C-alpha positions in Angstrom: 0.2 -4.3 -6.3 -0.6 -1.3 -5.1 -0.5 -4.1 -5.0 -1.2 -5.5 -1.8 -4.9 -6.6 -1.5 -6.0 -3.1 -1.8 -9.0 -2.3 0.4 -11.6 -1.1 -0.2 -10.8 1.9 -2.3 -7.2 1.5 -1.9 -3.7 -1.7 -0.8 -2.5 -3.1 -2.0 -2.9 -1.3 -2.9 -1.2 -3.7 -4.2 -2.8 -2.3 -4.4 -1.6 -2.2 -2.9 -3.1 -4.6 -2.8 -6.7 -5.3 -5.7 -9.9 -7.1 -6.7 -13.1 -6.8 -4.8 -13.0 -10.5 -4.1 -9.6 -10.2 -2.5 -10.8 -7.2 -0.6 -13.6 -9.3 0.8 -11.0 -12.0 1.6 -9.0 -9.5 3.5 -11.9 -8.6 5.8 -12.2 -12.3 6.7 -8.6 -12.4 7.6 -8.7 -9.3 9.7 -11.8 -10.5 11.4 -9.7 -13.3 12.9 -8.2 -10.8 15.3 -10.1 -8.9 17.9 -8.5 -5.5 17.5 -6.1 -3.6 15.3 -2.5 -4.2 16.0 -0.5 -1.6 17.9 1.8 0.5 15.9 4.1 1.1 18.8 7.8 0.5 18.5 7.9 -0.9 22.0 10.4 -3.8 22.4 10.8 -4.2 18.7 14.0 -2.9 17.1 13.8 -1.5 13.6 16.5 -0.3 11.3 15.1 3.3 11.6 13.2 4.5 14.6 9.6 4.1 13.5 8.0 7.2 14.9 10.6 9.5 13.4 10.3 7.7 10.1 6.5 8.0 10.1 6.9 11.7 10.8 9.3 12.2 7.9 6.9 10.4 5.5 3.9 12.4 6.7 5.0 16.0 7.4 6.4 16.9 4.0 4.4 19.8 2.8 6.1 23.2 2.7 4.4 26.3 1.3 6.0 27.8 -1.7 5.4 29.2 -5.2 3.3 27.3 -7.6 4.9 24.7 -9.8 6.9 25.5 -12.9 3.9 25.1 -15.3 0.9 27.3 -14.9 -2.7 26.2 -15.2 -4.5 25.2 -17.3 -2.2 22.3 -18.0 -2.3 19.0 -19.8 -0.7 16.1 -17.9 0.3 13.0 -19.8 0.9 9.9 -17.8 1.4 6.1 -17.9 -1.7 4.2 -16.9 -1.5 0.6 -15.7 -4.5 -1.6 -15.0 -4.6 -5.1 -13.6 -6.8 -7.5 -15.7 -8.2 -9.9 -13.1 -9.6 -12.3 -15.8 -6.3 -12.6 -17.6 -4.1 -12.2 -14.6 -2.0 -9.6 -16.4 -1.2 -5.9 -16.6 -2.0 -3.6 -19.5 -0.4 -0.3 -20.1 -1.5 2.8 -22.0 -0.7 6.5 -22.2 -3.4 8.9 -20.9 -3.8 12.6 -20.8 -5.7 14.8 -18.2 -6.6 18.4 -18.8 -6.5 20.4 -15.5 -8.1 23.8 -16.1 -7.1 25.3 -12.8 -5.2 24.5 -9.6 -7.5 22.1 -7.7 -8.8 23.4 -4.4 -11.5 20.8 -3.5 -9.9 17.4 -4.0 -11.6 14.1 -3.2 -9.4 10.9 -3.3 -11.1 7.5 -3.6 -8.3 5.3 -2.1 -6.4 5.2 1.2 -3.0 5.3 -0.5 -4.0 8.4 -2.6 -5.3 10.1 0.5 -2.0 9.3 2.4 0.0 10.9 -0.4 -2.2 14.0 -0.5 -2.1 14.3 3.2 1.7 14.6 2.9 2.2 16.9 -0.1 -0.6 19.5 -0.1 -2.5 21.8 2.3 -4.9 19.5 4.1 -7.8 21.9 3.7 -7.8 21.1 0.0 -9.0 17.6 0.8 -12.7 18.1 1.2 -13.9 14.4 1.7 -12.3 11.0 2.0 -13.3 7.4 1.7 -14.6 6.1 5.0 -11.9 3.4 5.2 -9.3 6.1 5.6 -10.4 6.5 9.2 -10.0 2.8 10.0 -6.6 2.1 11.7 -6.6 -1.4 10.4 -6.1 0.0 6.9 -4.9 3.6 7.1 -1.6 5.0 8.5 -3.2 8.4 9.0 -6.5 7.4 10.5 -5.5 8.9 13.9 -4.6 12.2 12.3 -7.8 12.8 10.3 -10.2 15.4 11.8 -13.5 14.0 13.1 -15.3 16.6 11.0 -13.6 15.6 7.7 -16.5 14.2 5.7 -16.5 10.6 4.5 -18.3 8.6 1.9 -18.7 5.0 0.9 -17.4 3.2 -2.2 -20.5 3.8 -4.3 -21.6 7.1 -2.8 -21.3 9.1 -6.0 -24.1 11.5 -5.0 -22.3 12.4 -1.8 -19.0 13.0 -3.6 -20.8 15.2 -6.2 -22.5 17.1 -3.4 -19.2 18.3 -2.0 -18.6 20.1 -5.3 -15.1 18.8 -5.9 -12.9 20.3 -8.7 -10.9 17.1 -8.8 -11.7 13.5 -7.9 -9.0 10.9 -7.9 -10.5 7.4 -8.5 -8.4 4.3 -9.3 -8.3 1.5 -11.9 -10.5 -0.7 -9.7 -13.2 2.0 -9.0 -16.8 1.0 -9.7 -17.8 1.8 -13.3 -21.2 3.1 -12.2 -19.5 5.5 -9.7 -17.3 6.8 -12.5 -20.3 7.1 -14.9 -22.2 9.3 -12.3 -19.2 11.6 -12.0 -19.0 11.9 -15.7 -22.7 12.7 -16.0 -22.4 15.4 -13.4 -19.4 16.8 -15.2 -17.2 16.4 -12.1 -13.5 16.6 -13.1 -11.7 13.3 -12.4 -8.4 11.6 -13.2 -8.3 7.8 -12.9 -5.1 6.5 -11.4 -3.6 3.1 -12.3 -2.0 0.1 -10.7 1.3 0.3 -8.8 3.1 -2.6 -7.2 6.6 -1.5 -6.2 8.4 1.4 -4.7 9.3 2.9 -8.1 5.7 2.8 -9.3 4.5 4.4 -6.1 7.0 7.2 -6.6 5.8 7.6 -10.1 2.2 8.0 -8.8 3.3 10.5 -6.2 5.0 12.7 -8.8 1.9 12.4 -11.0 -0.4 13.5 -8.2 2.0 16.4 -7.6 1.6 17.5 -11.3 -2.2 17.1 -11.2 -2.6 19.4 -8.1 0.3 21.8 -8.7 2.5 20.5 -5.9 5.4 19.2 -7.8 8.0 20.4 -5.4 6.4 18.8 -2.4 5.9 15.6 -4.3 9.6 15.5 -5.2 10.4 16.3 -1.6 8.4 13.2 -0.6 10.1 10.9 -3.1 13.5 12.2 -2.1 12.7 11.4 1.5 11.6 7.9 0.5 14.8 7.2 -1.4 16.9 8.5 1.5 15.2 6.3 4.1 15.2 3.2 1.9 18.9 3.5 1.4 19.4 3.6 5.2 17.2 0.6 5.7 19.0 -1.3 2.9 22.4 -0.5 4.5 21.2 -2.0 7.7 20.0 -5.1 6.0 23.2 -5.5 4.0 25.3 -5.6 7.2 23.2 -8.5 8.4 23.1 -10.7 5.3 24.6 -14.1 5.8 26.2 -16.5 3.3 22.9 -16.8 1.4 19.8 -14.7 1.2 17.0 -15.5 3.6 13.9 -17.2 2.0 10.7 -15.6 3.2 7.0 -16.4 2.7 3.9 -14.4 3.4 1.1 -16.8 4.3 -2.4 -16.0 5.7 -5.0 -18.1 7.3 -6.9 -18.5 4.1 -3.8 -20.1 2.5 -2.9 -17.2 0.3 0.7 -16.3 -0.5 2.0 -13.1 -2.0 3.9 -13.5 -5.2 5.3 -11.3 -8.0 3.9 -7.8 -8.3 2.8 -7.7 -4.7 4.0 -5.0 -2.3 5.3 -7.8 -0.1 7.5 -9.0 -2.9 8.7 -5.4 -3.4 9.7 -5.2 0.2 11.6 -8.5 -0.1 13.5 -7.2 -3.1 14.4 -3.9 -1.4 15.8 -5.9 1.5 17.7 -8.4 -0.6 15.8 -11.5 0.6 14.0 -14.1 -1.5 10.2 -14.1 -1.5 9.9 -17.8 -2.2 6.4 -17.6 -3.7 7.7 -15.1 -6.3 10.8 -17.3 -6.9 8.4 -20.2 -7.6 6.6 -18.2 -10.3 3.5 -17.2 -8.3 2.0 -13.9 -9.5 0.0 -11.6 -7.3 -1.9 -13.9 -4.9 -2.6 -17.6 -4.9 -3.7 -20.3 -2.4 -1.2 -23.0 -1.7 -1.6 -26.0 0.6 0.6 -27.2 3.5 2.3 -29.7 1.3 3.5 -27.0 -1.0 4.6 -24.9 1.9 6.6 -27.8 3.3 8.2 -28.4 -0.1 9.2 -24.7 -0.4 10.5 -24.8 3.2 11.2 -21.0 3.7 13.5 -19.8 6.5 10.8 -17.5 7.8 7.0 -17.3 7.4 5.2 -14.0 7.9 1.6 -13.9 9.0 -1.0 -11.2 9.9 -0.6 -9.9 13.4 -4.3 -9.8 13.9 -4.6 -13.5 13.6 -3.5 -16.5 15.7 -2.4 -18.3 12.5 1.2 -18.6 13.8 0.0 -20.9 16.6 -2.0 -22.9 14.1 1.0 -23.5 11.9 3.2 -24.4 14.9 0.6 -27.0 15.9 0.0 -28.5 12.4 1.7 -32.0 12.4 2.4 -32.0 8.7 4.6 -28.9 9.1 6.5 -30.2 12.1 9.7 -30.7 10.0 9.4 -27.3 8.3 12.4 -25.0 9.1 10.3 -22.0 10.1 8.3 -24.2 12.5 11.2 -26.1 14.0 13.1 -22.9 14.6 10.1 -21.0 15.8 10.6 -18.5 13.0 7.1 -17.4 12.2 6.8 -13.7 12.6 3.7 -11.4 12.8 3.2 -8.1 11.0 0.2 -5.7 11.4 -1.9 -5.8 8.3 -1.7 -2.0 7.9 1.9 -2.5 6.9 1.0 -5.3 4.4 -1.7 -3.0 2.8 0.7 -0.1 2.2 -0.1 1.6 -1.1 1.7 4.9 -0.7 5.0 6.4 0.7 4.4 4.2 3.8 5.7 1.2 1.9 9.0 2.5 3.2 7.7 2.1 6.8 6.5 -1.4 5.9 10.0 -2.3 4.6 11.4 -0.9 7.8 9.0 -3.1 9.8 9.8 -6.2 7.8 13.5 -5.7 8.2 13.0 -5.5 11.9 11.2 -8.9 11.8 13.9 -10.5 9.6 16.8 -9.5 11.7 15.5 -9.3 15.2 17.4 -11.4 17.7 
């Protein structure tokens, strides 16, 4: 979504990921490990060298003339929202009036912050959600200045105090937070759900239009397309007689189905996310008996947990293909939570897991 389980103001995210309940669940999962997973490329072999790829997705901004349309401007955009109660998406067309080129921007999600960090002068970002400085969730946590102000999910007063000329909340932002911004007459544009690479690119281009950085937004989406094609070419050379079947499974028993960023990664690589193939949407708990019945070639689990060992030692799963062939792979949760251009890096990581020797 983002969708991945988007936390806490981002994945999702899936959306990243997406719901507050799932965000809480994610914290339980991450707490199973003692520390954030290392990003390092170390002994792992990826289709694209990871450090160079991360640099290409991060260092995009180039100064230049303002976009083709002057301010003030009206930006029409497609808005998607995930309805948790109905387990469905709704779509509408919205318009945002931007009176002048924003110079004091505050994003309320990790993914939005990662996009802004790549496409606009960084001094225009005047505050960020506190989760952006957490390496478990944010790809740019190590780059953010110590003196860049942070705020919590419901800290509307702090946000208002920074005198922003544009706040970028999301479809899952707290309604009271949004109401306080409205009462204070703080300009804001609420961004919607996105769950695959195309929808993330759509959001990047929208943000570029909102802040007057269309050229840099397009430069970022072009980079994403170029890198994905290279990763896909690598994967195609390694496809066997039939597509691999893959399942994301966490230690709370949740699998990632349709409209998750994990499913998007699988589609990009030409492998079958077996949960999606079985009709699972978003996230759902399944038991060991179901896992055994589905019998995927590979199971992917969070790197911060020891869930792989638990699965290997579970007697009922002894005959499962991934268990017998020791084919349970671990991926750092930051890659699973990707809700920005770094979905490309996540796909690169998953390809490395799928095809490592």
